[in-house]
Structure formats: C-alpha cells, structure tokens
VOPAGU-2260 file (C-alpha; in pm, 1 decimal, decimal comma):
REM VOPAGU-2260
SITE   aa  ch    i         X         Y         Z
SITE  MET   A    0   -2465,3    -180,8   -1275,1
SITE  PRO   A    1   -2310,3     100,9   -1039,5
SITE  GLU   A    2   -2062,0     286,2   -1212,7
SITE  PRO   A    3   -1728,5     142,8   -1180,2
SITE  VAL   A    4   -1418,4     368,5    -982,4
SITE  ALA   A    5   -1049,5     272,6    -889,2
SITE  LEU   A    6   -1070,2     306,8    -487,0
SITE  ILE   A    7    -740,2     421,2    -351,4
SITE  THR   A    8    -653,5     423,1      36,0
SITE  GLY   A    9    -397,5     598,4     174,1
SITE  ALA   A   10    -408,1     852,9     -64,3
SITE  SER   A   11    -331,2    1165,4      48,4
SITE  SER   A   12      33,0    1139,6      48,7
SITE  GLY   A   13     382,0     989,6     -97,4
SITE  ILE   A   14     302,9     652,6    -302,7
SITE  GLY   A   15    -108,2     698,9    -269,6
SITE  THR   A   16     -90,9    1042,5    -429,5
SITE  GLU   A   17     108,0     936,2    -711,6
SITE  LEU   A   18    -127,9     635,6    -767,6
SITE  VAL   A   19    -414,7     854,0    -779,7
SITE  ARG   A   20    -218,5    1071,8   -1059,0
SITE  VAL   A   21    -156,9     793,7   -1235,8
SITE  PHE   A   22    -474,9     611,7   -1260,2
SITE  ALA   A   23    -616,1     980,3   -1346,8
SITE  ARG   A   24    -440,4     986,4   -1656,2
SITE  HIS   A   25    -518,2     644,3   -1756,4
SITE  GLY   A   26    -899,4     764,5   -1735,9
SITE  HIS   A   27   -1038,9     613,6   -1406,1
SITE  ARG   A   28   -1298,7     761,4   -1212,4
SITE  LEU   A   29   -1125,9     758,2    -854,9
SITE  VAL   A   30   -1270,1     752,7    -457,9
SITE  LEU   A   31    -994,1     888,9    -271,7
SITE  ALA   A   32    -992,6     765,9     118,2
SITE  ALA   A   33    -778,9     867,5     413,5
SITE  ARG   A   34    -777,4    1041,0     721,7
SITE  ARG   A   35    -672,2    1390,3     650,9
SITE  ALA   A   36    -968,4    1478,1     390,5
SITE  ASP   A   37    -842,5    1877,8     346,6
SITE  ARG   A   38    -558,9    1711,5     172,5
SITE  LEU   A   39    -808,6    1473,0     -42,8
SITE  GLU   A   40    -977,8    1725,6    -102,2
SITE  ALA   A   41    -690,5    1944,0    -245,8
SITE  LEU   A   42    -565,8    1650,2    -448,9
SITE  ALA   A   43    -935,3    1608,0    -583,6
SITE  ALA   A   44    -948,6    1963,0    -676,8
SITE  GLU   A   45    -592,9    1913,5    -893,4
SITE  ILE   A   46    -716,8    1619,5   -1078,9
SITE  GLU   A   47   -1036,5    1804,4   -1179,7
SITE  ARG   A   48    -821,7    2082,8   -1304,3
SITE  SER   A   49    -638,7    1835,9   -1527,2
SITE  GLY   A   50    -988,2    1767,7   -1716,1
SITE  SER   A   51   -1064,7    1426,3   -1506,2
SITE  PRO   A   52   -1381,6    1402,8   -1303,0
SITE  ARG   A   53   -1329,1    1470,1    -937,5
SITE  PRO   A   54   -1261,4    1208,1    -734,6
SITE  LEU   A   55   -1509,2    1104,9    -415,0
SITE  VAL   A   56   -1341,1    1179,9     -81,5
SITE  ILE   A   57   -1376,2     988,5     211,7
SITE  GLY   A   58   -1233,9    1109,8     490,1
SITE  VAL   A   59   -1170,0     746,3     716,0
SITE  ASP   A   60    -961,9     617,6     939,8
SITE  LEU   A   61    -916,9     276,7     828,4
SITE  SER   A   62    -724,9     101,3    1145,1
SITE  ARG   A   63   -1079,1     171,2    1312,5
SITE  THR   A   64   -1289,5    -157,5    1274,5
SITE  ASP   A   65   -1581,2      41,1    1094,2
SITE  GLY   A   66   -1359,4     188,9     818,3
SITE  GLY   A   67   -1434,9     -68,0     603,3
SITE  ASP   A   68   -1819,4     -18,8     655,0
SITE  ARG   A   69   -1802,7     395,5     628,2
SITE  ILE   A   70   -1654,8     332,3     277,5
SITE  GLU   A   71   -1872,6      94,6     145,9
SITE  ALA   A   72   -2158,6     299,7     257,5
SITE  ALA   A   73   -2063,0     647,7      94,0
SITE  LEU   A   74   -1954,2     453,1    -217,5
SITE  ALA   A   75   -2340,9     289,7    -222,3
SITE  ASP   A   76   -2458,5     681,9    -154,3
SITE  ALA   A   77   -2258,1     785,5    -453,3
SITE  GLY   A   78   -2405,1     477,2    -682,9
SITE  VAL   A   79   -2032,5     359,2    -765,8
SITE  GLU   A   80   -1850,1      28,5    -678,5
SITE  PRO   A   81   -1510,4     -65,7    -721,0
SITE  GLN   A   82   -1356,5    -208,5   -1037,4
SITE  PHE   A   83    -983,7    -147,0    -917,3
SITE  VAL   A   84    -922,2    -168,2    -509,3
SITE  VAL   A   85    -554,8     -24,0    -388,2
SITE  ASN   A   86    -470,1     -85,0     -49,8
SITE  ASN   A   87    -203,0     179,2       6,9
SITE  ALA   A   88    -283,2     298,8     354,5
SITE  GLY   A   89      -7,6     190,8     628,9
SITE  PHE   A   90     262,6     318,9     823,9
SITE  GLY   A   91     610,1     152,2    1026,2
SITE  LEU   A   92     735,5     225,6    1403,3
SITE  ALA   A   93    1130,7     197,1    1440,7
SITE  GLY   A   94    1266,4      50,8    1757,2
SITE  GLU   A   95    1281,1    -247,1    1942,4
SITE  ALA   A   96     937,1    -365,6    1943,2
SITE  ALA   A   97     942,1    -440,1    2336,9
SITE  SER   A   98    1021,8     -62,4    2384,3
SITE  GLN   A   99     741,3      53,3    2153,6
SITE  SER   A  100     368,3     146,7    2233,6
SITE  ARG   A  101     183,6    -165,0    2245,1
SITE  SER   A  102     -92,8      13,9    2137,9
SITE  ARG   A  103      47,6     170,3    1853,5
SITE  GLN   A  104     173,1    -127,0    1706,8
SITE  LEU   A  105    -174,3    -329,2    1745,6
SITE  GLU   A  106    -310,2     -22,6    1568,3
SITE  MET   A  107     -45,3     -84,5    1292,3
SITE  ILE   A  108    -126,8    -424,7    1266,9
SITE  ASP   A  109    -495,7    -319,5    1239,7
SITE  LEU   A  110    -437,1     -65,1     938,9
SITE  ASN   A  111    -156,6    -255,1     753,2
SITE  VAL   A  112    -325,7    -622,2     805,9
SITE  ARG   A  113    -707,1    -625,5     917,8
SITE  ALA   A  114    -779,6    -307,8     714,9
SITE  LEU   A  115    -591,8    -429,1     394,2
SITE  THR   A  116    -788,8    -796,0     447,3
SITE  ASP   A  117   -1089,3    -657,4     488,8
SITE  LEU   A  118   -1119,8    -422,0     139,7
SITE  SER   A  119    -966,4    -673,4      -8,8
SITE  LEU   A  120   -1216,1    -921,8      18,0
SITE  ARG   A  121   -1558,4    -678,1      71,3
SITE  PHE   A  122   -1534,5    -595,6    -269,4
SITE  ALA   A  123   -1417,3    -898,5    -442,1
SITE  ASP   A  124   -1767,8    -998,4    -631,7
SITE  ALA   A  125   -1769,7    -610,5    -766,2
SITE  LEU   A  126   -1396,6    -665,1    -915,2
SITE  GLU   A  127   -1495,1    -950,5   -1069,9
SITE  ARG   A  128   -1808,9    -775,8   -1214,3
SITE  HIS   A  129   -1620,9    -505,5   -1380,2
SITE  ARG   A  130   -1294,2    -748,7   -1471,0
SITE  GLY   A  131   -1118,1    -540,2   -1245,3
SITE  GLY   A  132    -808,8    -594,0   -1015,5
SITE  LEU   A  133    -647,9    -545,1    -691,4
SITE  MET   A  134    -325,2    -389,7    -577,3
SITE  ASN   A  135    -192,2    -408,6    -208,0
SITE  VAL   A  136      87,6    -241,8    -135,7
SITE  ALA   A  137     371,7    -430,5      59,9
SITE  SER   A  138     729,2    -371,8      76,3
SITE  VAL   A  139    1083,3    -527,0      13,0
SITE  ALA   A  140    1055,6    -527,6     382,8
SITE  ALA   A  141     831,4    -854,8     308,6
SITE  PHE   A  142    1109,8   -1045,6     191,6
SITE  LEU   A  143    1321,7    -964,8     522,4
SITE  PRO   A  144    1316,9   -1023,8     879,0
SITE  GLY   A  145    1315,3    -715,7    1031,4
SITE  PRO   A  146    1451,8    -660,1    1383,4
SITE  ASN   A  147    1431,3    -294,4    1500,2
SITE  HIS   A  148    1093,0    -273,7    1276,4
SITE  ALA   A  149     988,7    -616,7    1367,1
SITE  VAL   A  150     576,0    -560,7    1397,7
SITE  TYR   A  151     584,3    -315,6    1052,1
SITE  TYR   A  152     779,0    -609,6     852,8
SITE  ALA   A  153     534,8    -887,4     990,6
SITE  THR   A  154     269,4    -716,9     862,3
SITE  LYS   A  155     447,4    -630,4     526,0
SITE  ALA   A  156     521,4   -1038,0     473,2
SITE  TYR   A  157     166,8   -1083,8     562,9
SITE  VAL   A  158      32,6    -865,2     288,1
SITE  LEU   A  159     299,1   -1027,0      90,9
SITE  SER   A  160     161,6   -1397,7     133,5
SITE  PHE   A  161    -194,8   -1295,7     130,2
SITE  THR   A  162    -178,6   -1106,4    -208,3
SITE  GLU   A  163      26,2   -1400,5    -383,6
SITE  ALA   A  164    -224,6   -1663,3    -257,6
SITE  LEU   A  165    -526,8   -1448,3    -387,1
SITE  HIS   A  166    -353,9   -1415,8    -740,0
SITE  GLU   A  167    -367,6   -1737,9    -789,3
SITE  GLU   A  168    -720,4   -1805,7    -652,8
SITE  TRP   A  169    -873,4   -1524,6    -884,4
SITE  ARG   A  170    -670,8   -1601,2   -1151,8
SITE  GLY   A  171   -1013,9   -1803,7   -1269,7
SITE  ARG   A  172   -1213,5   -1524,9   -1178,3
SITE  GLY   A  173   -1067,7   -1245,0   -1417,7
SITE  VAL   A  174    -916,7   -1021,2   -1138,6
SITE  ARG   A  175    -598,8    -889,0   -1158,8
SITE  VAL   A  176    -376,6    -893,3    -820,5
SITE  CYS   A  177     -86,2    -755,7    -760,2
SITE  ALA   A  178     172,2    -635,8    -439,4
SITE  LEU   A  179     376,0    -371,3    -521,2
SITE  CYS   A  180     692,4    -400,0    -331,3
SITE  PRO   A  181     896,6     -95,0    -304,7
SITE  GLY   A  182    1210,8     -40,8    -118,7
SITE  PRO   A  183    1311,6     289,3      26,8
SITE  VAL   A  184    1114,0     619,1    -108,6
SITE  PRO   A  185    1104,8     946,0       2,8
SITE  THR   A  186     783,7    1026,5     173,0
SITE  GLU   A  187     646,1    1100,5     503,2
SITE  PHE   A  188     682,8     750,8     629,5
SITE  GLN   A  189    1022,5     802,2     778,2
SITE  ALA   A  190     890,3    1088,6    1033,7
SITE  VAL   A  191     584,2     879,0    1098,2
SITE  ALA   A  192     821,1     551,0    1196,7
SITE  GLY   A  193    1116,0     786,0    1360,2
SITE  THR   A  194    1368,2     639,2    1109,9
SITE  GLY   A  195    1505,3     945,0    1005,1
SITE  ASN   A  196    1605,5    1016,6     627,3
SITE  GLU   A  197    1932,7     861,4     658,4
SITE  VAL   A  198    1784,9     568,6     578,4
SITE  LEU   A  199    1739,8     724,4     234,3
SITE  GLU   A  200    2082,6     751,8     182,7
SITE  THR   A  201    2127,9     432,7     -82,0
SITE  PRO   A  202    2118,1     359,2    -417,4
SITE  MET   A  203    1822,7     163,4    -337,5
SITE  THR   A  204    1600,8     492,5    -288,1
SITE  THR   A  205    1323,0     473,5    -543,2
SITE  PHE   A  206    1113,0     815,8    -592,5
SITE  ALA   A  207     717,9     782,0    -525,9
SITE  ASP   A  208     655,0     872,9    -875,3
SITE  ARG   A  209     780,8     558,7   -1049,9
SITE  VAL   A  210     696,0     362,1    -839,9
SITE  ALA   A  211     339,5     448,5    -836,4
SITE  GLN   A  212     370,6     421,2   -1237,9
SITE  GLU   A  213     564,2      64,9   -1256,5
SITE  GLY   A  214     291,7     -44,8   -1010,7
SITE  TYR   A  215      20,6      25,1   -1230,7
SITE  ALA   A  216     156,5     -92,9   -1513,2
SITE  GLY   A  217     187,6    -452,3   -1344,4
SITE  LEU   A  218    -128,7    -437,9   -1227,3
SITE  MET   A  219    -260,6    -361,2   -1574,3
SITE  ALA   A  220     -32,8    -609,8   -1714,7
SITE  GLY   A  221    -195,9    -898,1   -1452,7
SITE  ARG   A  222     144,6    -916,1   -1296,4
SITE  ARG   A  223     154,2   -1111,1    -976,6
SITE  LEU   A  224     466,2    -927,0    -804,5
SITE  VAL   A  225     630,2    -550,7    -889,2
SITE  VAL   A  226     948,6    -429,6    -714,8
SITE  PRO   A  227    1064,5    -142,6    -859,9
SITE  GLY   A  228    1408,8     -72,2    -937,9
SITE  PHE   A  229    1738,5    -311,8   -1021,1
SITE  LEU   A  230    1870,2    -278,8    -684,4
SITE  ASN   A  231    1542,8    -395,2    -498,0
SITE  LYS   A  232    1496,0    -692,6    -725,5
SITE  ALA   A  233    1849,4    -828,1    -667,0
SITE  LEU   A  234    1751,8    -756,8    -284,1
SITE  VAL   A  235    1469,7    -941,6    -306,8
SITE  TYR   A  236    1574,2   -1243,3    -527,9
SITE  GLY   A  237    1919,1   -1249,4    -336,7
SITE  SER   A  238    1779,0   -1254,7      -0,4
SITE  GLY   A  239    1656,2   -1607,8     -57,1
SITE  LEU   A  240    2007,8   -1716,0     -98,6
SITE  LEU   A  241    2155,7   -1593,2     200,8
SITE  PRO   A  242    2043,2   -1729,6     585,5
SITE  HIS   A  243    1870,3   -1530,4     838,0
SITE  ALA   A  244    2172,2   -1550,7    1049,7
SITE  VAL   A  245    2344,4   -1345,5     864,8
SITE  LEU   A  246    2014,3   -1090,1     708,5
SITE  LEU   A  247    1919,8   -1066,4    1094,8
SITE  PRO   A  248    2193,5    -885,7    1214,4
SITE  ALA   A  249    2252,6    -686,8     888,8
SITE  VAL   A  250    1915,4    -536,8     901,8
SITE  ALA   A  251    1941,4    -478,6    1257,1
SITE  LYS   A  252    2246,8    -260,2    1219,1
SITE  ARG   A  253    2082,8     -66,6     924,7
SITE  HIS   A  254    1780,6      34,7    1111,1
SITE  GLY   A  255    1997,4      74,3    1421,5
SITE  PRO   A  256    1820,1      64,5    1782,2
SITE  GLY   A  257    1575,8     336,8    1710,0
SITE  PRO   A  258    1372,3     490,8    1940,5
SITE  ARG   A  259    1285,8     359,3    2310,7
C-alpha cells in the first residue's frame, strides 16, 4: 500500500501555511500544493529543520483543469497517496459583480469550487483505505448573502453545503469530513481581494494559527463544522434568525462598493 500523506492545497501562505505546521507537529508526512513553488520549498525546509520529514512540494495552478491530474501523477511518482486532504486554496474579489472581471470571477469558481470538488472526490478511496479525513476550508461567508462579494460568498456556500453532505455520506466509510469556517483572518486574502485591511478591524478577527489549530482538532474529532471564535459562532447561528432583507444591506455596507 502506498505511504499515507496529508495533502494541503494553498499551502504557501496564511491559513494554509499554519495548517502545514500543525499537521507536521502531529507527525504527518506532508504534500504541499500551490502556485508559488518557491514559497513551498522554503516552508518544506522549515518543516525539515524542525525534525519532521521534508514535505513533497507540488507547484500547480489549481484553477487550471489539469491541476488535479498533475497532483495525482506527482503522488503516484512519489509512491504516496492521501490519508488526509485539506482543500484550502481559494481567493475572493471585492466589488460589484457586474463591474468585476468576468474571467477572473470564473477563475475563482474554478479554484474555490471545481478544484475543491475534484480533489475531494478524486482521493475518496484512499481516504477510506487509510481511515483518514477531508477538510474543506469555507468561511462564515457561507452562511450569509454577499453583496459586493457576490461570487466569493456563493462559492463558500457551495463548499459548506457540499462538505456537510459528504460528512453524512461518508460517515459509514470511516472517513472524517469537516468544514472549517473562519471569519476575518489577517492574511494575503485582503490584498488579493482588494478589500483593504479595515475589514479586519473587528473583534471577530481570528489569527491563522488559531484557525489552523482548531480546524485540525475538529477534523481529528470527526466534527462536521468548525467555526473558530465565539463571535463568529454567534454570527453563524444568529444569522439564521434574521431575514435576508436585513442581512443584505448590512453585509453590503460592511464591504462597501469595492473596486469598479
């Protein structure tokens, strides 16, 4: 049987990098996937210096339709297969949907939805063989309407719905499935999305290392949903009590019109 590994996408920064560190501390052999291979190599060297095996690095653009094929081929060449898959790769865009680049928003769907679905299902048999698990990184945005982040919020709603369904479907297969739903986190996300750091000026902000630690613990415990931070939990469970007629203008005001 191929050696079991933990595959983490979007590992070159932010929550992904912290997830790599958490998994390494718990003794997992790692495979890191992201576009920026130079950052992955630096992170792999850090993990090796800590005394863990050096992770396998796969430089790949998962918004391309051949991304999953490239990862599968690299794993096969290395004689490994996933025991855990962590789909963390993704990005957002701020601004009114009709004013944003349509091609860029479709690229977001390819990464946040298509690639995540591909990698979730592609290695299902391996996850079952190794009694492992799947973590998909969604967001508190999954629970809300998202004016001025319309496509991003919609992709995260998909991630949440898909992941919760797999949690139920795979319960009898011995595979843990967890949706990690952080609130605002200081990472490169804000710069890529064009939101500005003012969106982090809230008591809901949680740092990436805490998000990663809570996500890992929740996955290993077999939890369906992990929402780090008390106020984020309150938002998630409280939003179901408010009509969208109230939530829509509140979210729009928080994010502003964004770039045009």
